[in-house]
C-alpha positions in Angstrom: 96.3 120.8 93.0 99.5 121.8 92.6 102.8 119.4 94.0 103.2 121.4 97.3 100.0 120.9 98.7 100.1 116.9 97.7 103.1 116.4 99.0 101.5 118.1 102.3 98.8 116.1 102.0 100.8 113.2 101.4 102.6 114.1 105.0 99.4 115.0 106.5 97.4 111.4 105.7 100.8 109.6 107.7 101.0 112.0 110.5 100.9 109.4 113.8 102.3 112.5 115.8 99.6 112.3 118.4 99.2 108.9 120.4 95.9 109.9 121.9 94.4 111.2 118.7 95.9 107.8 116.9 94.2 105.5 119.4 91.1 107.7 119.1 90.7 106.9 115.6 91.3 103.4 115.6 88.7 103.2 118.3 86.3 105.0 116.0 87.1 103.1 112.8 86.3 99.8 114.5 83.5 100.8 117.0 81.0 101.9 114.3 78.0 103.3 114.9 75.0 100.8 113.7 74.0 103.0 110.9 77.8 102.8 109.6 78.7 99.2 110.4 78.9 97.9 107.0 80.9 101.0 105.9 85.1 101.1 105.7 86.0 103.8 107.4 88.8 106.4 106.3 90.2 106.1 109.9 93.2 108.5 109.2 94.2 112.6 109.4 91.5 114.6 107.2 93.7 117.0 104.7 91.8 120.0 103.5 89.7 120.6 100.0 88.8 123.3 97.6 90.4 125.8 95.5 93.9 126.4 96.1 93.3 130.0 94.4 90.7 130.5 96.8 90.4 134.0 98.4 88.3 132.3 100.8 89.2 129.8 103.4 86.6 128.3 105.6 88.4 127.0 109.0 86.6 124.6 111.7 88.2 122.7 114.6 88.7 118.6 113.3 87.0 116.1 111.6 83.6 115.1 113.1 84.0 111.7 114.7 81.5 109.7 112.0 81.6 112.7 109.5 85.3 113.4 108.3 86.7 110.4 110.1 84.4 108.2 108.6 84.1 109.6 105.0 88.3 111.3 104.2 86.1 114.7 103.8 86.3 117.6 105.8 82.4 118.6 106.6 81.5 115.5 105.0 78.6 112.8 106.5 77.6 115.1 109.3 74.9 117.3 110.4 77.2 120.5 110.9 78.6 119.8 107.1 74.6 119.2 106.1 74.1 122.9 107.3 76.8 124.5 105.9 76.9 123.2 102.2 73.5 124.3 102.9 74.4 128.0 103.4 77.5 127.5 100.8 75.1 126.6 98.2 72.7 129.7 99.0 75.8 131.6 98.0 77.1 130.3 95.3 80.4 129.3 96.6 79.7 125.4 96.8 78.1 124.1 93.5 75.6 121.8 95.8 73.9 121.6 99.4 75.0 118.2 99.9 77.9 116.7 101.5 77.6 113.3 101.7 80.7 111.6 100.7 84.3 112.1 98.2 82.5 110.7 95.0 79.4 113.3 95.6 80.8 115.5 93.0 80.8 118.5 95.0 83.2 121.4 94.0 83.9 124.6 96.0 84.1 128.1 94.2 87.2 130.3 95.4 87.2 128.4 98.8 89.2 126.1 100.6 87.8 124.4 103.8 90.3 122.8 106.2 90.4 122.2 109.9 92.9 123.4 112.5 92.9 119.9 113.6 93.2 117.2 111.3 92.3 114.1 113.5 89.3 114.2 115.9 90.2 114.8 119.6 87.2 113.1 122.3 84.5 115.3 123.2 86.0 117.1 120.2 88.3 118.9 122.9 92.1 118.9 121.9 95.1 119.1 124.0 97.3 122.1 123.7 100.1 119.9 122.4 98.3 118.5 119.7 96.9 122.1 118.5 101.0 122.3 118.5 101.7 119.3 116.8 98.9 120.6 114.2 99.7 124.3 113.6 102.3 123.6 111.5 99.7 122.4 108.5 97.7 125.6 108.9 100.5 127.7 108.5 101.8 126.0 105.5 97.9 125.8 104.4 97.6 129.8 104.6 101.0 130.6 103.3 100.1 128.9 100.4 96.5 130.3 99.3 98.4 132.6 97.6 95.5 134.7 96.3 93.7 134.3 100.1 91.5 137.3 101.4 89.3 136.0 103.8 88.9 133.5 106.6 86.2 132.5 108.6 86.5 130.4 111.7 83.5 128.2 112.7 84.2 128.5 115.9 86.3 129.6 119.1 89.0 127.2 119.4 89.6 127.4 115.1 89.5 131.0 115.9 91.9 131.2 119.3 94.7 128.8 117.0 94.1 131.4 113.8 94.7 134.2 116.5 98.2 132.2 117.5 99.3 131.9 114.0 99.5 135.2 113.2 101.2 136.5 116.8 104.0 134.1 115.7 104.5 135.6 112.7 103.5 139.3 113.6 103.8 141.6 116.5 100.2 142.4 117.5 99.0 144.4 120.1 95.3 145.2 120.0 92.8 142.5 121.6 91.4 140.3 119.3 88.2 138.4 120.9 85.9 136.1 119.4 82.6 137.6 118.7 80.1 135.6 116.1 80.4 138.4 113.1 83.2 140.2 114.3 85.6 141.5 111.3 89.5 141.5 111.8 91.9 143.2 109.3 95.1 141.3 110.0 98.6 142.6 109.5 98.8 140.5 105.8 95.4 142.0 104.8 93.6 138.9 105.4 90.2 140.0 107.3 89.4 137.1 109.9 86.2 136.6 110.4 84.3 134.5 113.8 81.7 132.6 113.5 79.9 130.1 115.7 80.2 126.4 114.5 77.5 125.1 113.0 77.3 122.5 115.2 73.7 120.3 115.8 73.6 122.1 119.1 74.2 125.7 118.0 71.6 124.9 115.5 69.2 123.3 117.8 69.6 126.0 120.3 69.3 128.7 117.7 72.6 130.4 118.5 72.8 130.4 114.8 70.2 129.9 111.5 70.5 129.3 107.8 69.8 133.4 107.5 72.9 134.2 110.0 75.3 132.1 108.1 73.9 132.7 105.1 73.9 136.4 105.2 77.7 136.9 106.9 78.7 134.5 103.7 77.3 136.9 101.6 79.3 140.0 103.4 82.3 137.3 103.0 81.6 137.1 99.3 81.6 140.7 99.2 84.6 141.5 101.0 87.0 139.0 98.8 85.4 140.0 95.7 84.0 136.7 94.9 
């Protein structure tokens, strides 16, 4: 990882700009779930991870309360991550189908994973100010992933936040709306793809399936020439 990324990640981990989120993380890390009672929670903001020379950026909303907030890595130790990495392993973006902890030897090929919000919000509902406070970190990530070809936004909040990023940088007149599997060519020639979030609710209600997600990632790989 480059010095730039190491430095921004140190800044992210120390960030305490959102009192509500700081307090919520503290609460989660203290009042642990029964199955995690003997574990030490990460209990801090969660940075992105993966290949900084990636052509593919996978963008989520926020770390899970007992996933990333516990393990210290995005989409790790929770049901959403379990589903996501089955898909990523199927299309050979990940070297394994499980994402359990930071020492599980997981590696990403030509992909970087991050969240719009680096801290878990209560009920998975961030406030506008919290998204604004965190936006500079995403701005840095997208600017410094120099070989980026595609962004796959998991869920509407991540998608809308990505659009907001682009509207700060470019004049965009066309209407861009969230629709699963929709591809948009952005002004910097990066392709933005909207995708349902692989949450247990979306998976259990069949809004998204393993086959749907795998097929979408196959298209992403073709577009990205990975």
